[in-house]
N, C-alpha and C positions, 0 to 999 in steps of 0.2 A: 613263618607263624608267629607271631609276636609273644610277649613272657604272658602277657593278662591271658591272649587267647589259648597258650601252654596253659595254665593256671586254670582255666574256666575249663577246658577238657578233660584236663589232671580229674576236678572236682566231679564233672560229668560221667567219669569211667568208675570213680572211690561210688557214687550214687547208683551206678548201675549195677553192682557188684552187689546192693543191698546188705552191707557188712552192718552188722550190731554196734552203734554208736553207744551201747552202757557199757560195754566189755573195755577193761582195760585198754586190749590192743586198737579195740573199734575208737574210744575217748583218743587215741596217739596218733592214729591215721587221722580225724578228722580235724585237729591240731594242728599236725601237719600242713592237711591241705591248706586252713585257714592262714598261715604263713607263708605258704608259696604264694598265695594271690595276694597277700597283704605286700610279700618283699615285691610279686610284681608290680603291683600300683605304687609302690616307693619309687621302684626301678624306673618306672614309665614317667613320676614324676619329674627326676633328677636329669631324665636325659631331654625332657622337653624345657625344663633350666638351662640343660648345657647347650641346647638349640639357640635359646633367647642370646646367653651370653656371647655364642659366635657369633650370630647377627651382631652383638652390642660393640664387641673387639673390633669385626670387622669396619664399622663404620667409624668407631676412633680412629683408626688405622688410617682410615681415608681422610679423617680430619687433621690429623697430625702429619701426613703427607702433604694438606695444605700450608701448615704452619711450616714444617721443615723448606715446603717453598718457598714464602713468604719472607723466610729469614734467611736462606742459604740461596736464592735465588737459582732452586733447581728444581726442573720437571722433572715427570716419570723417565724420559729416556736418559737425560744427564744422571747419573748416579755421582755420591760423594764418593771421590775415590781418597784413600788416607796418600797415595804417594803423589797426591796432584799437590802443583804449589800451593804453599799458602797465599791470600791474594790480598787478607786483611796488612794495616801494618805491625807485622810481629818482630818478634824474635825467634829466632831460629836454629838449634843448636842441634848436632849428634849424639847420642846419648853412646858415652865410650864402653857401658855397662852391656847395653845390647844391641847398640846401632841406629837403632830407631831416630829419625827424625822428631824431632819436639818442637811442636812453635806454640808459642803465647803472645799474649799481648802484650806489648811495652809497658802498659801501664800497671800489668798484674807485679804483684812480690813475687818473685824467684825462690824466697823462702817457704812459701805456701804451697806453693807449685811441686809434682812430683813426674816422673815418666808415667805416660799409660801403660806402657809394653811393660817393664818391670819394678815399675816403684818407686825406682833410685831416685831420693831427693834433689831436683835444680838445684839449689842451693848449691851442694855439693859437687854438682856437673860445675858450674859455675866458676867457683873457685879455682877447681881443673883447668877450666880454660883461660882464667884471667893467669894462672903460674905458667901455662905455657906461651902465654903473650908475650911474659914477660922475658920469660928467656930466649926468645927470637928476638926481642931487642938488643 
């Protein structure tokens, strides 16, 4: 039984009781029954909107899947895995803070980039690598 059906049923029960709507108690009961009906109607409208939005989100998700496939060359069976080797011309380093492999385009300024896992600035990480390379020489 839906909320609207329950509100109508409740109104029918109250009308069957033949209560006096002029007394304070009767006015209260009538107001509560009206409120229940209004709330049931509002909730039904929200549920309809939610159904519409869910369908809309599914359509957007499908469209985004197409865009991802076009950009990354992935199909539905071949999902991008963060552990996969980076296939672009990029620079890879291992974050000493969290151990995550970080890949970024060589043209990007490392001063503006940070590790996606821990948030450590790449400029700090690259300076540490440069110092380690100098020590090895």
